[in-house]
N, C-alpha and C positions, 0 to 999 in steps of 0.2 A: 317646055314639057307638054306633050299632047294631052288634051283633056279626055278622060275616059267617059264613055257613054254610060249613063245610069239607067238605060232602058233594060227591061227584062222581057226580051222577045219570046215569042212562042217556041222558037228553036231551043231555048234554054229551059223549057219545061219538059218534064217527063209526061208523056201523054198515052203511051201504049201500055196495055196490061203486062206485056212481056218485060218492059222496063221496070215496072213496079215489082214484078215477081223476082227479077234479077237482084234488085236491092234487098228484098226480103230474104232470099235464099243465100246470097253470097256476102251480104253486108253485115254490119254490126248495128246494135241498137243502143240508144241513150234514152232512158225513160225519165220524164219529168212530170210535174203535177198538172200541167196544162196540155201537153202533147207528147207524143213519142216521136223521136227523130231516128229514122233509119238511114244509114250511111254506107256508101260503097265508094271506095277510092279506086279510080281507074288510073292506069299508067300514063295515059295520054295527057297532053297539055290543053285539053279541050276546056271550054268554059264550064262553069258550075251549072248543073242541071238540077231542077227541083220539081217535085210533085206534091200536091196537097190533097189529103183525103179528109172530107168532112161528112160524117154520117148523119142520118136523121136524128140520132140521139142528141145532137147539138140543139136542134130546134127546127123551126120552119125555114123555108128557103132564104128568107131575108137574113136571118141570123147566120146560117151557113155561109152565105155569100159574103157577109161582113167579116167573118173570121177568115175566110179565104183571101179576101182583099188585104186584110191586115198582115197576114203571114206572107203574102206575095210582096208587099211593100217592105217588110223586114228583110226578106231575101234580096230584093232589089238594092236596098241601101247598103247591105253588107257583102254583096257578091264579090268584090275585089279583095276582101279580107279572108275569104275562104280559099283553101288550097285548090289549085287548078285540077280539073278532072274529077271533082267530087260530085257524086249523084246523091241527092237526099230526098227522102220521102217523109213528110210531116203528117202524122195522123193526129188530128185534133180530138181532144177529150171534151166532154160536156162542160167542164169548168172553164174552158177557153172562151165560151160564149158570154161569160159574165164578168170578164176582166177587161181592163183598159189596154190600149195599144202599148203603152209603156211597160206594163206588166208582161205582155206577150214578148216584147223585145228583150226584156231582162231574162226571161226564161230561155229564149232562143240562144242568147249570148252565153248563158251559163252552161247549157247543154253542148254548145259548139266548143267552148273551152274545155269542157270535160272530155269531149270526144277528140280533142286535139286536131281540129280541122281549120282553125284560124291560123293564117300564115303570119300575121303581124302581131 
């Protein structure tokens, strides 16, 4: 069985404003205590793509970057469990800056299950 790459390359990230806008306008939203998860299911079998928004309400740059790194790691670890062709935008809330990695991961899994994007 070939081993899957666990890298989360830049091609798997939503980077353009138009992509974020597309998820916001045509997708659906799952709201949680720590972040909001915007989802858009594309028909293609393309890999999962994700974008993360952290505003200054979270704190200074160090705090925002820490939250971003943690969320990116969660997506990286669970990328093969998410249905192919899914675009997601995660908008972090200020409470996300004060919790542990495990708590962020639990919240992400809970929202992903509620949104029915997990394939396994």
